[in-house]
C-alpha positions in Angstrom: -30.4 -0.1 -15.2 -29.0 3.3 -14.4 -25.4 3.9 -13.3 -24.7 7.3 -11.7 -23.2 9.6 -14.3 -24.4 7.4 -17.2 -28.1 7.7 -16.8 -28.7 8.2 -20.5 -26.0 5.8 -21.8 -26.7 2.2 -22.7 -24.8 -0.7 -21.4 -22.9 -2.2 -24.4 -20.8 -5.3 -25.0 -17.2 -4.2 -24.5 -15.3 -7.5 -24.7 -13.3 -6.2 -27.7 -11.9 -3.4 -25.5 -9.8 -5.8 -23.5 -7.8 -6.5 -26.7 -6.8 -2.9 -27.2 -3.0 -2.5 -26.7 -3.5 0.2 -24.0 -6.6 -1.3 -22.3 -5.0 -2.6 -19.1 -2.8 0.5 -18.6 -5.9 2.8 -19.2 -8.0 0.8 -16.8 -5.3 0.8 -14.1 -4.5 4.5 -14.6 -8.2 5.3 -14.1 -8.4 3.0 -11.0 -5.3 4.4 -9.3 -5.7 8.2 -10.0 -5.3 10.4 -7.0 -4.6 14.1 -6.7 -1.4 13.5 -4.8 -0.1 10.8 -7.1 -1.2 11.1 -10.7 -0.3 7.9 -12.5 1.6 7.6 -15.8 1.4 5.1 -18.6 5.1 4.2 -18.2 4.2 2.7 -14.8 2.6 -0.2 -16.7 5.1 -0.3 -19.6 2.4 1.0 -22.0 2.6 3.3 -25.0 1.0 6.7 -24.2 -0.9 6.9 -27.5 -2.3 3.3 -27.1 -3.3 4.2 -23.5 -5.0 7.4 -24.6 -7.0 5.6 -27.3 -8.1 2.9 -24.9 -9.0 5.5 -22.2 -11.2 7.4 -24.7 -13.0 4.2 -25.6 -13.6 3.4 -21.9 -14.6 7.0 -20.9 -17.1 7.4 -23.7 -20.1 9.0 -21.9 -22.6 7.8 -24.6 -22.1 4.1 -23.8 -21.1 2.1 -20.7 -18.9 -0.9 -21.8 -19.3 -4.1 -19.9 -16.7 -6.8 -20.4 -15.7 -10.2 -19.0 -12.2 -11.1 -17.8 -11.7 -14.8 -18.4 -9.9 -16.9 -15.8 -10.3 -20.1 -17.8 -10.5 -23.0 -15.3 -10.8 -20.7 -12.3 -13.9 -18.9 -11.0 -13.3 -15.9 -8.8 -16.2 -14.8 -6.5 -16.8 -12.6 -3.5 -14.3 -13.1 -0.7 -11.8 -14.9 -3.0 -8.3 -13.5 -3.1 -5.1 -14.0 -5.0 -1.5 -12.9 -4.7 -0.3 -10.9 -7.6 3.4 -11.6 -6.9 4.5 -8.0 -6.4 3.1 -4.6 -5.4 0.3 -3.6 -7.8 2.1 -0.2 -8.3 5.6 1.0 -7.4 5.7 2.1 -3.7 2.5 0.2 -2.9 2.3 -2.4 -0.1 -0.7 -4.0 -1.8 0.4 -7.3 -3.3 -2.9 -9.2 -3.3 -6.3 -8.7 -4.8 -9.5 -9.3 -2.8 -12.7 -9.9 -4.8 -15.4 -7.8 -3.2 -18.8 -6.3 -3.8 -18.7 -2.8 -5.4 -20.1 -1.5 -2.1 -19.3 2.2 -2.7 -21.7 2.0 -5.7 -24.5 -0.1 -4.2 -26.2 -3.2 -5.5 -27.4 -1.5 -8.7 -23.8 -1.8 -10.0 -23.3 -5.4 -8.9 -26.0 -6.9 -11.2 -26.1 -5.2 -14.6 -28.6 -6.2 -17.3 -26.9 -6.6 -20.7 -28.4 -7.8 -24.0 -28.9 -11.5 -23.7 -28.5 -11.7 -20.0 -26.7 -9.9 -17.2 -23.3 -9.1 -15.9 -22.1 -9.3 -12.3 -19.6 -6.6 -11.5 -17.2 -7.2 -8.6 -14.2 -5.3 -7.4 -10.6 -6.6 -7.5 -9.5 -4.6 -4.4 -5.7 -4.3 -3.9 -4.9 -5.4 -0.4 -1.7 -6.2 1.7 -0.4 -9.6 2.8 -1.0 -8.5 6.4 -4.7 -7.7 5.6 -5.0 -11.2 4.0 -3.6 -12.8 7.1 -6.0 -10.8 9.3 -8.9 -11.9 7.0 -7.9 -15.6 7.4 -7.9 -15.2 11.2 -10.9 -12.9 11.7 -13.0 -13.3 8.5 -13.9 -11.1 5.6 -16.5 -9.0 7.4 -14.0 -8.1 10.1 -11.5 -6.9 7.4 -14.2 -4.9 5.6 -15.1 -3.2 8.9 -11.5 -2.2 9.3 -11.6 -0.7 5.8 -14.6 1.3 6.7 -13.2 2.4 10.1 -10.0 3.6 8.4 -12.0 5.1 5.5 -9.6 3.7 2.9 -9.4 5.0 -0.6 -9.5 1.8 -2.6 -7.6 3.4 -5.5 -4.8 4.9 -3.4 -1.7 2.8 -4.3 0.2 4.1 -1.3 -2.5 3.6 1.3 -1.1 2.0 4.5 -2.3 -1.4 5.7 -5.2 -1.3 8.1 -3.7 -4.0 10.3 
């Protein structure tokens, strides 16, 4: 399988990366980067050196790490959602996550072959409580149409609600 920008890089098991001290901060910094609002490790209570080391491991262009995030007794799938208890970043209205297909990247990213099997890649899209209420009333596809109509930037922590 080829992933745009990583055509010559193999998919590799990356489960050990989730144990790096700066992993979550590096991942979230990458996901919420915008020109208007460059994130900082301190947003996530992380040490800058740990975050830099984890980011280097995640951004290695010679390999594409694939990892699992265990939810133990729970299984999250497309159209599931969960409240995260507070805004995902300071100043954000998004306080829920919606599990979604990685539709900006196409179906090639959703199903990734890895040694010994495959991985399914889904988005954990930050959304607002109002958007979750709208989804409950009108359905997931209706909410996704609103996202498309408003051309949301999924990684913009200060994006307004579409409802």
